[in-house]
C-alpha positions as CSV (number, residue, x, y, z in Angstrom):
1,X,49.4,-37.7,51.4
2,X,46.7,-35.8,53.3
3,X,48.2,-32.6,54.8
4,X,44.9,-31.1,55.9
5,X,45.3,-32.1,59.5
6,X,48.6,-30.2,59.8
7,X,47.1,-27.2,58.2
8,X,44.0,-27.4,60.4
9,X,46.3,-27.4,63.5
10,X,48.2,-24.4,62.2
11,X,44.9,-22.5,61.7
12,X,43.7,-23.5,65.2
13,X,47.0,-22.2,66.7
14,X,46.5,-18.8,64.9
15,X,42.9,-18.7,66.0
16,X,44.0,-19.4,69.6
17,X,46.3,-16.4,69.4
18,X,43.5,-14.3,68.1
19,X,41.5,-15.2,71.3
20,X,44.4,-14.1,73.4
21,X,44.2,-10.6,71.8
22,X,41.0,-10.0,73.7
23,X,38.7,-9.6,70.8
24,X,40.6,-6.7,69.2
25,X,39.0,-6.3,65.8
26,X,42.2,-5.0,64.2
27,X,44.1,-8.1,65.4
28,X,41.3,-10.3,64.1
29,X,41.3,-8.6,60.7
30,X,45.1,-8.8,60.4
31,X,45.1,-12.5,61.3
32,X,42.3,-13.2,58.8
33,X,44.2,-11.4,56.1
34,X,47.4,-13.2,56.9
35,X,45.7,-16.6,56.9
36,X,43.9,-15.8,53.7
37,X,47.2,-14.7,52.0
38,X,49.1,-17.7,53.3
39,X,46.5,-20.4,52.7
40,X,47.6,-21.4,49.2
41,X,51.4,-21.2,49.8
42,X,51.0,-23.2,53.0
43,X,49.0,-25.9,51.2
44,X,51.7,-26.0,48.5
45,X,54.5,-26.2,51.0
46,X,52.8,-29.0,53.0
47,X,52.3,-31.0,49.8
48,X,56.0,-30.5,48.8
49,X,57.1,-31.6,52.3
50,X,54.9,-34.7,52.0
51,X,56.4,-35.5,48.5
52,X,59.9,-35.1,49.8
53,X,59.2,-37.4,52.7
54,X,57.7,-40.0,50.4
55,X,60.7,-39.8,48.1
56,X,63.1,-40.3,51.0
57,X,61.1,-43.3,52.3
58,X,61.0,-44.7,48.8
59,X,64.7,-44.3,48.4
60,X,65.2,-46.3,51.7
61,X,62.7,-49.0,50.7
62,X,63.3,-49.6,47.0
63,X,61.3,-52.9,47.0
64,X,58.1,-51.1,48.1
65,X,55.7,-48.7,46.5
66,X,55.2,-45.4,48.3
67,X,52.2,-43.2,47.6
């Protein structure tokens, strides 16, 4: 399952909040550091959620193959 769209939307939401800060370089640096630190865990969590959803759908539709 492709989770990149959800992660892109999250990144865009954070970037929007950075714009609200009025260009404060400290806020921009902090946001960049947080996004950088969370990038891999967020991708992993999104993948795990997709796998859980697929498993639940597969359990409800045993006669079908779910990717």
